[in-house]
C-alpha positions as a Markdown table, in Angstrom:
| # | Residue | x | y | z |
|---|---|---|---|---|
| 1 | Met | 227.1 | -6.4 | 18.1 |
| 2 | Lys | 229.2 | -3.2 | 18.0 |
| 3 | Ile | 232.4 | -3.5 | 20.1 |
| 4 | Phe | 234.0 | -0.1 | 19.2 |
| 5 | Gly | 231.0 | 2.0 | 18.5 |
| 6 | Asn | 230.5 | 4.1 | 15.5 |
| 7 | Trp | 233.8 | 4.5 | 13.5 |
| 8 | Ala | 232.5 | 7.6 | 11.8 |
| 9 | Val | 232.5 | 9.4 | 15.1 |
| 10 | Met | 235.5 | 7.7 | 16.8 |
| 11 | Val | 238.1 | 8.5 | 14.2 |
| 12 | Pro | 237.5 | 12.2 | 14.0 |
| 13 | Ala | 237.1 | 12.4 | 17.9 |
| 14 | Phe | 240.6 | 10.7 | 18.2 |
| 15 | Tyr | 242.2 | 13.1 | 15.8 |
| 16 | Ile | 240.6 | 16.2 | 17.4 |
| 17 | Ser | 241.6 | 15.0 | 20.9 |
| 18 | Phe | 245.2 | 14.4 | 19.6 |
| 19 | Val | 245.4 | 17.9 | 18.2 |
| 20 | Leu | 243.9 | 19.4 | 21.4 |
| 21 | Val | 246.5 | 17.6 | 23.6 |
| 22 | Leu | 249.3 | 18.7 | 21.2 |
| 23 | Val | 248.2 | 22.3 | 21.3 |
| 24 | Ala | 247.9 | 22.2 | 25.1 |
| 25 | Phe | 251.4 | 20.8 | 25.4 |
| 26 | Val | 252.9 | 23.5 | 23.1 |
| 27 | Val | 251.2 | 26.2 | 25.2 |
| 28 | Trp | 252.4 | 24.7 | 28.4 |
| 29 | Thr | 256.0 | 24.4 | 27.2 |
| 30 | Thr | 256.1 | 28.0 | 26.0 |
| 31 | Thr | 255.1 | 29.3 | 29.4 |
| 32 | Gln | 257.8 | 27.4 | 31.3 |
| 33 | Lys | 260.8 | 29.5 | 32.5 |
| 34 | Val | 264.1 | 28.3 | 31.1 |
| 35 | Glu | 267.3 | 29.6 | 32.8 |
| 36 | Leu | 270.8 | 29.1 | 31.6 |
| 37 | Val | 273.4 | 27.9 | 34.2 |
| 38 | Asp | 275.2 | 31.1 | 33.6 |
| 39 | Asn | 274.3 | 34.3 | 31.7 |
| 40 | Asn | 277.7 | 34.7 | 30.1 |
| 41 | Tyr | 278.7 | 31.1 | 29.6 |
| 42 | Tyr | 280.5 | 31.9 | 26.3 |
| 43 | Asp | 283.0 | 34.2 | 28.0 |
| 44 | Lys | 283.6 | 31.6 | 30.7 |
| 45 | Asp | 284.3 | 28.9 | 28.1 |
| 46 | Leu | 287.3 | 30.9 | 26.9 |
| 47 | Val | 289.0 | 30.8 | 30.3 |
| 48 | Tyr | 287.9 | 27.2 | 31.2 |
| 49 | Gln | 291.5 | 25.9 | 31.2 |
| 50 | Gln | 292.3 | 28.1 | 34.2 |
| 51 | His | 289.3 | 26.6 | 36.0 |
| 52 | Ile | 290.5 | 23.1 | 35.2 |
| 53 | Asp | 293.9 | 24.0 | 36.7 |
| 54 | Lys | 292.3 | 25.3 | 39.9 |
| 55 | Val | 290.3 | 22.1 | 40.3 |
| 56 | Glu | 293.4 | 19.9 | 39.7 |
| 57 | Arg | 295.3 | 21.9 | 42.4 |
| 58 | Thr | 292.4 | 21.5 | 44.8 |
| 59 | Asn | 292.2 | 17.8 | 44.2 |
| 60 | Gln | 295.9 | 17.4 | 44.9 |
| 61 | Leu | 295.6 | 18.8 | 48.4 |
| 62 | Ala | 295.8 | 16.2 | 51.2 |
| 63 | Glu | 292.8 | 17.7 | 52.9 |
| 64 | Gln | 289.8 | 19.0 | 51.1 |
| 65 | Val | 287.4 | 21.8 | 51.9 |
| 66 | Phe | 284.6 | 20.5 | 54.2 |
| 67 | Val | 281.1 | 21.9 | 53.8 |
| 68 | Ala | 278.2 | 20.9 | 56.1 |
| 69 | Asn | 274.9 | 22.1 | 57.4 |
| 70 | Ala | 274.6 | 22.0 | 61.2 |
| 71 | Gln | 272.5 | 24.0 | 63.7 |
| 72 | Asn | 271.2 | 26.8 | 61.5 |
| 73 | Asn | 274.7 | 27.3 | 60.1 |
| 74 | Val | 276.6 | 26.3 | 57.0 |
| 75 | Ile | 280.1 | 25.3 | 58.1 |
| 76 | Val | 283.0 | 25.7 | 55.7 |
| 77 | Lys | 286.3 | 24.3 | 56.9 |
| 78 | Phe | 289.4 | 25.0 | 54.8 |
| 79 | Pro | 292.4 | 22.7 | 54.8 |
| 80 | Ser | 294.5 | 22.9 | 57.9 |
| 81 | Ile | 297.7 | 23.6 | 56.0 |
| 82 | Phe | 296.3 | 27.1 | 55.2 |
| 83 | Gln | 295.3 | 28.0 | 58.8 |
| 84 | Lys | 298.2 | 30.5 | 59.3 |
| 85 | Glu | 297.8 | 32.1 | 55.9 |
| 86 | Lys | 295.3 | 34.6 | 54.7 |
| 87 | Ile | 292.6 | 33.0 | 52.6 |
| 88 | Thr | 290.6 | 35.2 | 50.2 |
| 89 | Gly | 287.9 | 34.6 | 47.7 |
| 90 | Glu | 284.2 | 34.0 | 47.7 |
| 91 | Ile | 281.7 | 31.3 | 48.5 |
| 92 | Tyr | 278.9 | 31.2 | 45.9 |
| 93 | Phe | 275.6 | 29.4 | 46.8 |
| 94 | Phe | 274.1 | 28.4 | 43.5 |
| 95 | Arg | 270.4 | 27.5 | 43.4 |
| 96 | Pro | 269.8 | 25.3 | 40.3 |
| 97 | Ser | 266.0 | 26.0 | 40.4 |
| 98 | Ser | 266.2 | 29.8 | 40.4 |
| 99 | Ser | 269.0 | 32.2 | 39.8 |
| 100 | Ala | 267.2 | 34.9 | 41.8 |
| 101 | Met | 268.0 | 32.9 | 45.0 |
| 102 | Asp | 271.8 | 32.7 | 44.4 |
| 103 | Lys | 274.0 | 34.3 | 47.1 |
| 104 | Lys | 277.6 | 35.2 | 47.4 |
| 105 | Phe | 279.7 | 35.6 | 50.6 |
| 106 | Ala | 283.2 | 36.8 | 51.0 |
| 107 | Ile | 285.6 | 34.3 | 52.5 |
| 108 | Gly | 286.7 | 35.2 | 56.0 |
| 109 | Pro | 287.6 | 32.1 | 58.1 |
| 110 | Asp | 288.6 | 32.3 | 61.8 |
| 111 | Ser | 292.0 | 31.3 | 63.1 |
| 112 | Thr | 291.1 | 27.6 | 62.9 |
| 113 | Gly | 290.2 | 27.8 | 59.2 |
| 114 | Ile | 286.4 | 27.6 | 59.8 |
| 115 | Gln | 283.8 | 30.0 | 58.4 |
| 116 | Met | 280.2 | 29.9 | 59.5 |
| 117 | Ile | 277.3 | 31.2 | 57.4 |
| 118 | Arg | 273.8 | 31.5 | 58.7 |
| 119 | Ser | 271.6 | 29.1 | 56.9 |
| 120 | Asp | 268.5 | 31.2 | 57.6 |
| 121 | Lys | 269.7 | 33.5 | 54.8 |
| 122 | Leu | 269.3 | 30.6 | 52.4 |
| 123 | Ala | 266.0 | 29.0 | 51.3 |
| 124 | Lys | 265.5 | 25.3 | 52.1 |
| 125 | Gly | 266.3 | 22.8 | 49.5 |
| 126 | His | 269.2 | 21.8 | 47.2 |
| 127 | Trp | 272.2 | 24.1 | 46.7 |
| 128 | Lys | 275.5 | 23.9 | 45.0 |
| 129 | Val | 278.3 | 25.5 | 47.0 |
| 130 | Lys | 281.0 | 26.8 | 44.7 |
| 131 | Ile | 284.1 | 28.0 | 46.6 |
| 132 | Glu | 286.8 | 29.9 | 44.7 |
| 133 | Trp | 289.7 | 30.8 | 47.0 |
| 134 | Gln | 293.3 | 32.0 | 47.0 |
| 135 | Ala | 296.1 | 31.3 | 49.4 |
| 136 | Asn | 299.8 | 32.2 | 48.8 |
| 137 | Asn | 298.8 | 33.7 | 45.5 |
| 138 | Val | 297.6 | 30.3 | 44.3 |
| 139 | Ser | 294.0 | 29.8 | 43.2 |
| 140 | Tyr | 291.8 | 26.9 | 44.2 |
| 141 | Tyr | 288.2 | 25.8 | 43.4 |
| 142 | Asn | 285.8 | 23.5 | 45.2 |
| 143 | Glu | 282.2 | 22.6 | 44.4 |
| 144 | Gln | 279.9 | 20.5 | 46.6 |
| 145 | Ser | 276.2 | 19.9 | 46.9 |
| 146 | Leu | 274.4 | 20.8 | 50.1 |
| 147 | Glu | 270.8 | 20.2 | 51.3 |
| 148 | Ile | 269.4 | 22.9 | 53.7 |
| 149 | Asn | 266.5 | 21.7 | 55.8 |
């Protein structure tokens, strides 16, 4: 009784199927789009200590920047200690899956320190909100994840 069939046919069939799967995998991987997190990441690496200093200053604040999605708006609330001061900078919506969807908005909060951005300008899904801002000639940086439904 033959359990495994004819070995003269099975061994070559196994090797041929293995090669076909391997070739299909190589073709599939070469057609996938690969994007870097940033196009000029070498240049940014040189000034990374300045970025670390901004993050440390932001972490030392008693109140942090608040980012939330509510009623077709993304709400960005800056710390209340900066309400009377002019806050400048930009809010960068980074889409990890596609750099073509990334958006930048200038910072312009109202008198209460809140800025609203219409979420219908952004695609649904996962975003990283990177906020680089200045107040009193001091730079700050905040980064948070946000889901837009």
